[in-house]
N, C-alpha and C positions, 0 to 999 in steps of 0.2 A: 453197551450203550443202551440207555433207556429211551425207547422211541416215544414214550409219552412226554418226555421233556423237550419242549420246542427249542431250547437253547442248545441242544445237542444234535439238532438235525444236520445232515450233511451240508457242508458249505457255510454253516453258521459259525461265528466266532463267539465263544462263550464269554460270560462276564468275568471281570477281574475277581479273583478269589476274594470272598468276603464282602463284595460290593452289593448293595441292594438292587433289585431289578425293578425298573419303572415301566410298566406296560404303556404302549401308545394308545391315546384316547381316540376312538373313532366316533365322529359326529353321528348322532341318531337322526332319523327322519324328522322327528319332532323339533330338534334344535335347528336343522336346516330350514324347516318351514318357518320357524320363528325368525330366523335371520332374514329370509326373503320378505316376510311380512313387514319387517321394520323398515325396509328401504323406502325412502320418500322421494328420491330424485329420479327414479325410474319406475315406470309402470311394468310390473312383472306379474304375469298371470298365465294360467293354463287353459288350453282349449281341448275339447274332445276331438275325435276324428272327424266330426262334421263341422267343427268351427264354433261350437257353443262353449261359453265360458264356464269353467268348473272351479277356478280359484281366483282370488282378487287380493292384491296387497295394498298397503297404505299408500304407496306411490301411485298406484292406478287410481285409487279413490281421489287423491289430491290432483292428479293430472287431468283426469277425465270427468270428475265431478259426481260420479255415481257411488253410492254406498254399496257395500257387498251384497246386501239383501235385494237391492234394486237391479243388479246386473247379472247375478249368477243364473245360468240357464239361457241367457240371451245370446243371439248369434253375434259374433264379433264385427259383422259388417255394419252394425249400427254406428261404429266410430268413423265410417267413411262418408265422403260427400255423396250426394245423390248421383252426381255425374259418374263417380268412380263405381258406385254400385250398379248403375245402368250398363256400364261397359264390362261388368263382371270382374272387376279388379280383385275383390276379396277372394273369390274362388280361384283366380289365377295365382295369387300369392300362396294359398294352401297347396295348390297343385305343384308349384315350383319347389316348395319346401319338401313335399312328399317325394318328388323325383330326385332332388339334389341334396336333400338333408337339411338345407339351410337357405333362407331367402332374406335379402336385405333390401330396404326401400326407403325413400324419403318422399314425403308428400303431405298434402293437407289432410288433417283429421278433425273430427267434430266432437266437441264436448257435450255434456248433458244439456247445458243452457243454449246450445246452438252455435256458440262461438267456435272459430277455427284456430288451430295452431299447426305449426310446421313440425312434423315428427320424423325422427329416425326410427325405423321399425326393423326388428330382427325376429324372424319366425324360425324355430328349430323343430324338426320332426322328432317325436318320441316313438320308439319302436318297442314292440313286445319281444318275448323270447324267440319267436319264429321270424322276426324281422318285419312283421306287419306293423304299419303305422297305427298307433293307438291314440295319438293326440299330438298336441303341439305346445311348445313353450314360446311365449311371446313377450318381448322386451321392447318397450316404447320410451323414447326420450324426447322431451320438448326442446326443439332447436329454433324456436321462433325468434328469440333475441339474437342469436348468432346469425340467422338468415337475414334479419333486418339489417344487421351491421354489415354483412357481406354485400347485400343489395345496395345499401347506401354507399359502400366503397366502390361498387361497380358503377353506380350512377355517377359518382364523383369522378371516377377515372374516365368514364365516357364523356362527361361534360368537359373535362380537362382536355381530352383528346380532340373533341370537336372544336374547342376553343383554339388549341394550338394549330389544328389543321386549317382553321379559317383565318388565322392571322396572315395578312399579306404584306405588312410593312417590315416584318422581321423574318429572317430565315432561321427556323427552329428545327433542329433535327438531332438524331442520336447517332453516335459512333460506337462500334464495338471496341473492346480493349486494344485492338490493333490499329484503330483509326479508320475502319471501313464504315461507310454510311449504312445505317440500319433503317432510318425513317426519313421522311421528306414532307415538309408542309407546303402550303400554297405560297407562303412568303419566300421559301427557299427556291421554289420554281421561278417566282417572279424576279428575284434578285440575281440568282446564279444562272438562270436560263435553261437548266436541265429539267426534263420530265422525271417523274419518280422511277419509271422503268429504265431510264438511261443512267441513273446515278447510284441507285441502291446497290451495294456490294463493292463500289469503287472506293479507293483510298482518298481521304479528304485532302490530301496534298495536291489534288488536281485543281483546287481553288487558289493555289499559291503561285506566285511568279516563278519563273525558272531560276532566278537568282536566289530566292528564298529557299526553294527546294534544294538547290546546290549547297547552300550553307546549312542545311538541316533544320530550318526553322520549324516546320510542322512537327518533327519529332521532339524538339525542345519544348514546344508548347504543351504537347501531351505529357511529357515528363514533368513539367512544372505543375500541371493540373493534378497529376497523380500524386506528387509529393506534397503539394500545398493545398490541394482540394479545388483550386480555381486558378485559371490563367486568363488574363485580359490583355488585348493588344489592339493597336490601330495601325493599319498599313494597307498597301495595295493588294487587291485580290483580283482573280481572273474569272470572267464569265465563260460560258460555253462557247460564245462566238469569238473569244480571244480579247475582247475589250476589258479594260481594267476599271475598277472603282475603288474608292477609299472606304474602308470598312472598319467598324468597331466590332471586335470579336471577343466573345466570352466563352471559355471552355470550362465546364464543371465536371469533376469526377463523380461517378455514380457507384456507390457501394451497396451490397446487400447486408442483411443482418449479421452475417458472419465476417463483415469487413472484407469481403471478396470483391475485387473490382469487376463491375458488370459492364462498364463502358463509360461514355462521356456524353453530356448534353452540350450542344453547341448552338449559340445564338449569334447571328450576324446581322448587323444593320448597315445599310448603305448610307454613308456619311459624305458622299461626294459633294452634295449641294452645300452642306455646312462648311466643308473644307474650302470650297470655292468662295463662299461668302467671307470666310475668315481671311483668305488671301486678298480678296478685294478690299476688305476693311483695312487690312494692314497696309496695302498700297495706298488707300485713300488717306490713312493717317499720315503716312510718309509724305504724300503730296500736300496735305494741308500744312504740315510743318514746314515743308520746303517753300510753299507760297508765302506763308507768314514771314519766314526768315528773309526771303528774297525781297518782299515788299518793304519790310522795315529797313533792310540794309540799303535799298535804293533810295529811300526817303532821306536818309542822313545826308548824302552829298547833294540832294536836290535843294535843300533849304539854303545853303550858302551860295549856290549857283544862282538861285532865284534872287537872293538879296543883292548879289553882285550885278546882275542885269538891271535891277531896279536902280541901283546907284548909277550905272552907265546911262540909263535913260534920263537921269537928272542932269547929266553932263551936257553943257552947251558948247556949240562950236565944233562938234566932231566932224570928221570928213564923211563924205558920202559912202566911202567903202566901209568905214567903221559903223555908220548907221545901218547899212544893209546887213552887215554881219550880225550886229546887235539884234535887229528885228528877226533875222533867221533863227538866231539862238533862242529868242523869246518864244517863237512859234514852236520850236522843237522841244523846249523845256515844258511848255504847256501840254504838248502831246505826250511827253514822257510822264508828266504828273498825272494825266488822265489814265494812262496805262497802269501806273502804280496804284491809283485809287481803285481801278477795276480789279487788280490782283487782290487787294485787301478785301474788297467786297466779296469776291469769290470765296476767299478763305473764310470770311465771316459766315457766308451762307452755308458752305459745306460743313462747317462746325456747329451750325445751328445757333449762331450768336447774333443774327439779324433780328431786330425787333421792329415790326412795322407800327407806325403811329396811325391807326385806322380812324378815319373820319369821312363824312360825306364829301366827295370831291367832284367838282364840276369838270367834265372832260375838256370843255372849251378852254379852261384855264391851263390844264395840263398841256394841251397842244400849243397854246400861245407861249408858255414858258419854255417848252422844248424847242420851238422854232427860234426863240431868242437866243438860247444857249448854243444851238448849232449854226446859227446864222454866219458867224465869222468864218468858220471852216467852209461853208457852202459858198459864201461870197468870194473867198479866195480862189474858187474854181469857176467863177462866173456862172454858177448854177442858180436856178430859181425854184420856188416852192409853190405848188398849186394846192391851196388849202380849201377843202370842201367840208362844211360842217352843217349839221341839222339846225334848223331854226329853234326847235324846241330844246330845252335844257336836258342834258343827259348826265346823270349823277351816278357815281359808283362809290362803294365803300373801299377806301384805299389810303395809301400813304402818298401824299402829293409829291414829295421829294423823290421817292423811288419810282413812281410812275413817270415823272419827267425824265428820270435817268434812263428808263426803258425806251421811251420814244426818241430821246436824244441819241441814244446808241443806234437805233434803227435808222435815223436820219443821217448820222455820221457814216454808217455802213453803206447806205444807199448812195451817198455822195462819193465815197471812196471808190466804189466800183462802177461809177457812171462817168461818161466822158464830160469834159469841160463844156459849159454852155447848155447842158441838158436840164430837163425839168424833173423834179421829184414831186410826186403826188401824195397828199394826205387826205384820207376820207374818213369821216366819223359818222356813224349811224347807229340806230337801235334796231336789232334784228332778233325776233323771237325772244324778247325780254333779256337779250344780251347786248351790252355795249360793245360795238365793234370798231376797231381802229385799223386802217390799212395804210401801209407805207409802200408805195410803188415807185419803181425807177425803170429807165430804159437802158440799163447798163449791160454788163457782160453776161448776166444771167447765171443760172445754176445748173450744172449737169444733173440729169435724173438720178444718177447713183449717189449724188452728194446731198440730196434733199433730206435723207434720213439721218445723216451724220453731221450736218452743218451746225447743229446746236451743241455738239459735244465739245468738251474742254480741249483747248489748244488745236482745234480743227481749223485749217485755213483753206482758202480756195486753191485749186491746182495752179501751178506756175503759169500755165497757158492762159488762165483767167485773171491772174493778178495784174493790177494796174500799176504796180510799183510801190504802192503805199504799204508801209510796214504795219505789223500788228502781232499780237500774241495769240490771237484766236480765242479770246475769252469773252468778247463783247456779247455775242449771241448766247453763250452759255449763261452769262449774267442776266440777260433779258429773260430767258426762259425761266430761270430760278426765281426772279422777282415776280414774274407774271403768275407762276404757279403758287407762290406764297400768297397771292391775292385770289387764289381759287379760280384762276382763269387759265387760258391756253394760248399758245402761240404756234404758228406753223408757217412754213415758207412754200411758195409755189413759183414755178418758172416754166416757161415754154421751151427752155433749153438754152445752151450757150449763145450769147449775143442777142437774146430776146428779152432781156430785163427780168425782174423778179418782183414778187409781191409778198410782204410780210403782214400777216393778219393777227391781231391781238383781240381776244374775246375776254370780256370781264363781266361778271354778274352785275346787272344793273341794280341800283339801290332799290330795295323792295318797296319803299314808300312811293317811288315814282314808277313802279311797274306792277300795280295791283291787279289782282284777278277780277275781271268784270263779272258782275252777277247778272248781266243782261243775257237772256237765253237766245237772243237772235244771233244767227251765224251768217257768214257771208255766203253769197251764192256759189254753189259748187261749180267747178270747172269740168267735171267728168260725168255729170248726169246723176250723181248720187246725192240725195238730200243731205244737207249739212248736219253733222253729228257732233255731239260733245264728247271729247276724247280725253281720258286721263292717262298720263304716262308716268310710271314709277320706275326710276332707274338712277342709280348712283353715278353712272358714267355720264357726265354732263354733255360731252360732245355727242354721244350716242342719243341721249334723250332729246337734246335741242334740235339735232338734225332731223330726228323722227317727227318732232312737233312741227318743224318747218315744212316737212313733207305733207303732213295732214292739213296744214293751213293752206298750202298750195292747191290741195284738192278741194278746198272750200269748207273745211271743217274747223271747229274751234278746239284747240289743244291746250291742255294745262299740264305742266311738268312739275313733279316733285322729285327731289333727289334723295330722299330718305324715306324708308318705309313708315317711320313714325308719323310722317306728315300726310300720309295717304288718306286716312279716314276724314280728317278735317277738310282736305281738298275735295274729296268725293261728296261730302255732305253739301258743300257749296255749289259744286258743279253738277251733281247728279248725272254722271256720264252715261252715254249709250255704250261706250267701249272703254275698257280699262286694259292697258298693256302693262304687264308687271315683270320686271327683271327678277329672276329667281335668286341670284347670288348677290346679296347686298349686305353691307355691314350692319350690325345691330339686328334689325328685324328682317328676315329673309322674305322672299316672294310668297312662299307657302303660307306664312303667318299673315302677311298682308291680305292674301286672298280670303283667309278665314275671317279676318276683321271686316273686310268689305262685304262679304257674303252675309254677314250678320246684320247689315244695315237694311231696314225694311224698304227704304227709298231706292235701293239698288236691285230690287227683284228683277227688273227687266234688263239689267246690264249684262253684256257679254264680256267674258274675261279671256285674255290671251296671255300665255306664259312666254317670256322671252329668255332665251338661254343660248349658250354656246354648245350645249350638248344635245345631240339628236339621235341617240341610240333608241331602239324600240323600248328598252327598259325605262329610259328617261321620259318618253312619250306616255308610257303606261302610268308612270308615277304622277305626271301632271294631270292626266285624265282622271285618275282615282282621287286626286286632290280637289277636283271640281273645276279645272280650267276648261274652257270651251274649245280652245285651239292651242297648239304647241308651235311656236315660231322660233326657228333657229337663226341666230345672228350670223352674218348679216341677213336681215329679213328678206325673203323672196317677195318681190313686189306683186307677183301674181297671187300668191297666197294672201297677202295683205289686202289686196283689192277684193278678193273673194270674201274675206272676213268682214270687210266694210260693207259689202253688198248684203251679206246675211244680216248684219246688225241693222242696216237701213230697212230691209224687208220686215224684220221683227218690229221695228219702230212703227212702220206704217200699219202693220197688222194690229199692233197694240193701241 
């Protein structure tokens, strides 16, 4: 064996006989240096043992901005921020590389022009023959774009998380692949009743009824979501306290990039109110159809019966018995016809088919026609009518025929539930720019628990109160519907059974006959406070009118507007000392009205009160920040109102 031949060294396999030998090319230091020098995406350079730069590649020049002759011999700390240099971070990096052989870091670095970039840095120690560190190799990569993308994604995810956490109308939470709760937002706590610490980790089947769990519904929904990507359902769900609610539920399967199932996103919405309204609407539609059918079917036989009676009335020489029977039948047919007409009217109103013929109507004419129409029924019971009317004309915008129908129904009702020979009172007046009609009787009265339901459809007086007169219980329902179509109100009052009743109808007076006076004089106050001009802005007419009446009783002058859009015009005419503004109004809300009124120079001395049904500290803080002087919770505390009036009066005197 020839030891000089490397192919024949021990353990080597010789070449195939006759084949040429290709020696392996070993890269020289020059070729390696050229390779590193050409790299442009990474800054690759060498440091001596003290951290001074001794080599510089094209990538370093491109990334950091220094040419080779500008940077060689400089300490590498010049690439670090002033804050990093101050805390000794460059020296720390070299020390860690010296101890561990390699150090990796990410952080801000500085270019020649002073701009910053986010860098990934690797420093590797170079050791001499004896193991002594003779320098360092440093590789830097610009990760600014990647970091910005990561940061944008993080901010987006954080915003989304905060958005989901803050949603209160929807229960939004995550399930693991087995259906156990992993996350819980505010809406889930609100709808399902569980706190986060009570529900996380539990199986979502806890929200289902026992019947659904027994039939495997929760598992079926997860399986469907897994197979089809999404499952949607509506049905009963169970809260923590055991109560049930009608829910719309969507379950969406969540997969990772490898299509591995990571869990499910579950969104639940409480649809109980919608379902209730749908059921009410369905029942209402069925009732409308029934009423229309019944009324029309009853009308068909009424016509020939009425015709036959007319013919009998033309017959002469009939016996007394036949005459009495004929007259009885005539009265009952008249009564039945009126009931059928009422049924038809209720059906028209509930289906929105009643069209009012609005025109200026003199209430005196309404009362006269109503009394004439009801007189035969009242005379049959030997009853009388005491009619009291204002001497001045009272005009409303309304449908004469329908208003007569309302008062006639109230008179008929008063007569029916009053003893024979009694007196029925009718009083007409103007109160606080509202036309007011009162029909009173000394009859059987109304129990306190019936006052709230007496206007409901098909509601009748208890048997103990009934005088024997028949009815369907639709007359008062019809009255209320017709009055409300006129933008008015109707309510009943009674001292109790056997003590009579009073029905009050309020209608907006015709605006041309109830103008706002521009006279600044006010009546003398009753309670020692100088008379003030008061503006009330509230879409609830009863609330606004009663409050205005209260101010007028205290000796002040009150003006009411029912919409926020009209507040500025009224305020300019009135220049109020006090303005009370309802916050929740359609169209322009109370906060907007306040801003509009505050902008009027003539209202600089006006004090503003917010009126609302909400009285939490957060509500009071909001109105205070908006610029209201006081926060009044409905129903308004009279002591607070008097205090507010007194402050306004004091301010007026001081001004």
